Each structure stands twice: as structure tokens, then as C-alpha cells.
N, C-alpha and C positions, 0 to 999 in steps of 0.2 A: 612637657610634651604631651602627656596624657590629657591634660586639661584642654589644650588646643586641638588635639586629635578629636575629642568629643565635639568641640564647637564646629570643626570642619565637617564631621558627620552629620550634625544637625543642619548645617548649611546646605550640604549636598542633598539632604532630604527635601529641604524647602525648594531647592532648584528643580529637583525631579518632579515634585508635585506642580510646580509652575509649568514645566514643560509638558507634563501630562495633560494639564488643563487646556493648554494651547495646542493640543495635538491636531485638532481639525482646522487650525488657522495657518499652518505653514509646515516647514520642514524642521522645526525645532523639536527634536525628539531626544529623550535621555541618552540613547546610544550615540547620537550625533555629537552631543556635548561631551560624552566620555571619550569618543574618538579624537575630538579636537584637543582635549587636555592631554591625551596620550601623545599626540603628534608634537605638541609643544614640549612635553617632557623628553621625547626622543631627540629633537633639535637642540635642546639644551644640553643633553649629555654628549652629543656629537661635537660640541664646542669645547669640550674638556681638553686640556693639553695632552698630547700623545707622549708616551714613554717608550724608549727604545727596548727592543726585545731582550737584549742581554741584561740591561738594568732591571727589567721586569723580572727576569728569571732569578737574578740574585736576591731581589726583594722578597720573591715568593719563598725561596729557600730559607732565608733568615727568619721569615715570618713563621714558617712551619716549625722551625726549631724553637722559637720563642713560645709559640702557642703550645707545643707539647710540654715545655718545661713549666710554664706558668698555669696552664689550664688543666691538662690531663694528669699531671702529677701532684696537683694541690688538691687535697680533700675538701678544703673550704670552698674553692672555686667550683669543684664538681657538685657540691651541695647547691650552690647558687644556680648552676646550670640545670639541675634536676628541678629546683623550685620554679625557675622560669619556664621549663618545659611543662611542668604541671599546670601552670596558669594558661600557657598557650593552648594546651589540649582542652582544658575546661572552657575557655573562651570559644574555641572553634566548635566544640560540641554544643555550646549554648546557641551560637548563631544558626546552627543547622536545625536545632530542635525546639527552640522556644516557641515559634508559631504553631508547629503541630501540637506542642503540649498544651498551649492555651486554648486552641480551638478543637481540642479532642472531643469525641462524641458528638460532633456537629454543633458545638457551641458557637455563638455569634459574639465576636469581640472586635472592637475598633483598633486593629493592629497599628494603623498609622499614628494613633494617639498614644499607644503604649510604647512604641519604640523610642520616641524622645524622652520618655521617663527614665529608661535605662541609661541613656547618655548623660542626662542631668545627674543621675546618681553616681556615675563615674566621675563627672566633673566635681561634685561635692567631695567624693573620697579623695581625689588627688589634691583638692584645695585644702584638706585637712592634714596633709602630710607635714607641713612646716610646724604645726602645733605639737606634733609628737616627736620632733627631733631637735635637739639642742640642749643647752644647759638647764633650762626650765621645763623640760619634758616630764610628764607625770610618770612615764615608764621607760624602761631600757628600749634601745632600738629593736633588738631581737624580740622582746616581749610584744611590742606593738605589731610587728610583722607577723608573728606567730598567731596572735589573736585575730588578725585580718584573715589569715589562711583558714583558721578554724571556722570563722563566721561564714566564709564563702563555701567551704566544704559542707557545713551543716545545712545551709540554705539549699544546696543542690541535692543533698541526701534526702531532705524532706520532699523535694519534687520528685525524686526518683522512686521513692518507695511508698508514697501515699497519694491518693487522689485528692486534689485540692480545687477549690472554686477559683474563678478568674481573679478575683481581688486578692486572694491569698498568694496565688502564683506570681502576680505582678509585684507584691511586696517582697516575696522571697527573691525574685529576680532583681529587684532594685537593691536589696541587701547584697546580693552577689556582685553586682556591678560596682556598688560603693566600695566593697572590699577589694575588687580588682583595681579600681582607681587609686586606692591606697597602696596596693602591693606593688604595682609597676614602678612608681617613683621610688619606693623603698628599696627595691632590688637594684635600681640604677644607682642609688647611693652606696649600696654595698659593693657594687662593681668598682666604683671609684676607690674603694678602700683596699681591694685585694688585686686589682688588675691595672697595668699600665694602659694608657689611653689607646694606643694602637692595637690592642688585643680585645677590646671590648666588643667591637663589631663582629669579630670572628666567634666570640663567645655567644653573642646574640643569635647569629646564624646557626651555630651548633644547637643551641637550645630550641630554636624554632624548628629545626629539622627533627629533633627528638619529640617535640610536641605535635607536630603535624603528621609524623609517620603513623602513629596508631589510628588517627582519624581517617587517614587515607585507606588503611587496611580495613577498618570498619565499613567504610563506604563501598569498597570493592566486594568485601564479603557480604554485605547486605544487598548489594545489586544482584549478585549471582545466586545467593542462597536465601537471602531474606530471613535469616534465623537470629538476627541480633536485634533485640527490642531497644527502643529509645531509653527506657528506664535503665537498661544495663549500661548504656554508654554514659548516661548522667551519673549512675552509681559509681562507675570507674573513675570519672572526672572528680567526684566528690572524695573518693578514696585517695586520688593522687593529691588533692589539695590538703587533706588532713595529714598525709604522709609528709608532704612538703613542710607543713607546720612543725611537725616533729623534727624534721632536719634542721630547720632554723633554730629550734630550741637546742639541738645538739651543738650547732655552731656557736651559740652563746656560751654553752658550757666549755667548749674548747677555748674560746677567747678568755673566759674567766680563769681556766686552768693555766693558760699561757701567761696571763698577768701575775698569777700567784707565783709561778716559777721564776719570772723576772724579778719580782720583789724579793724572793728568797735568795737570788744570787746577789 
């Protein structure tokens, strides 16, 4: 999914550039195309089969009980939630701050050419996932994921606390996106190990809420007071990624300890 998501983003950029080039030739505008896609999505959702109110309420009640038992009471799943939230926060911070960081101090940079490089890096990271999982993998599952978290955190930490040239920034951001492209499918694989299928969507929504809430607070705080620097946000994102890497390492130790207990029994 991460691979095809990056492909769709590259395709959407190409369509947007095409519509912008033809701006003076007709009504084909980027927002017109976006509105058309939104209307198609709404019409598709309206065709979904309706469910009775009583049955809907009973499903919600049973889902809440199952979610509380499997997600909020399981330390392993909570670790995955926090790891997913840290990735979401860092990705949100990146998309808000990558352009101001590159063009800081009035520097001139071809942003439309740099943007596809990030998406290609994410595609390469997601394509490398099958090589690191399986019987012939060179590392344990948690070790590969921990390394990816550390690489992403170090890349953002260098950007946050040191002034870099455009080329160095692009390389660091590409490393970050390659790591994110590896992390997201890896987390999806771990979700299949610890959660039933019907609870994975709720876990994703919960982690997205935890990851987007700090970014929303930073945006509101910066809009009214303007006392939060971009480097501070990137630094917090880097700390979150490094902490998530430590949490994944703890998850591996717990699994190893559990296996040893089972063997002793």
C-alpha cells in the first residue's frame, strides 16, 4: 500500500502540473479535478448497504469492549500504537516544514523536482521490506524496524540542529522517507501478529489521532504566539522516532522472554 500510495502521489503531481500548464486554455484547474474526485467518492460511499440502527448500536458496543481488551490492555499493542503515532507526527511535521527548511535564507531550489525524489525514496524503502522478513532475512524483524526508526530519527535530528546545504538536506530527507517507507509496511505486519483483523482500523485511527494532535497544537500555538521554531518541531519528531525505536527493541526483548518461558514450561 505504501508503494502504490507513493505512485498515486507522483501521478497526482503530474496531473496537477498538466492542469496548471493548461490554466489559460479552459476550466481545467487543480481544484476542479479534486472536487470531481471528491464527488465520485461521495457517490460511491452513498451506495454502500445501509445497516439498521439497533444492529449498528450492538456492533459498536461489542467493538468497544473488544478494542479495550485487545488494544488498551495489551502493552505490546500500545507500543505499536505509539510507534505508529511517532511516524505519523514526524511525517506531518515533514510535509509542513520541508519546503521552508530547504528555501531558508532566500535560497533558490527546484521544489517541484525535489518532491518526487522523496516519493521515490519511500517507494524504494517499501520495496525493500520483503528482503528483510522471512526465513532468509539477515536480521530479526524487530532489529530491522529498530534500525529504520533510528535512521529516520538521526536524519531529522541533523536537519533540526545543524544548518545544511540544499543537497545535504535532500539526501537526509530521502533517507527519512526511505526509512518511513520501510517502517509503515513493517508496522502493518506486526499488527497482523498482535491484533484481529476487525480491530486494526480502530488501532490505526487511534494512532493517527495521537500523532496529529501534537501537530495541531503546534500549529495553533504558532499561529497565535509564534514562539515555536521549526527546528524545535523537527527535533521533537526526531526524539519521537528514536524513542519508538527503543520501544520496538523492548518489544523484541519481551517476545524473546516469552519464548524462553514457553520453552522452560
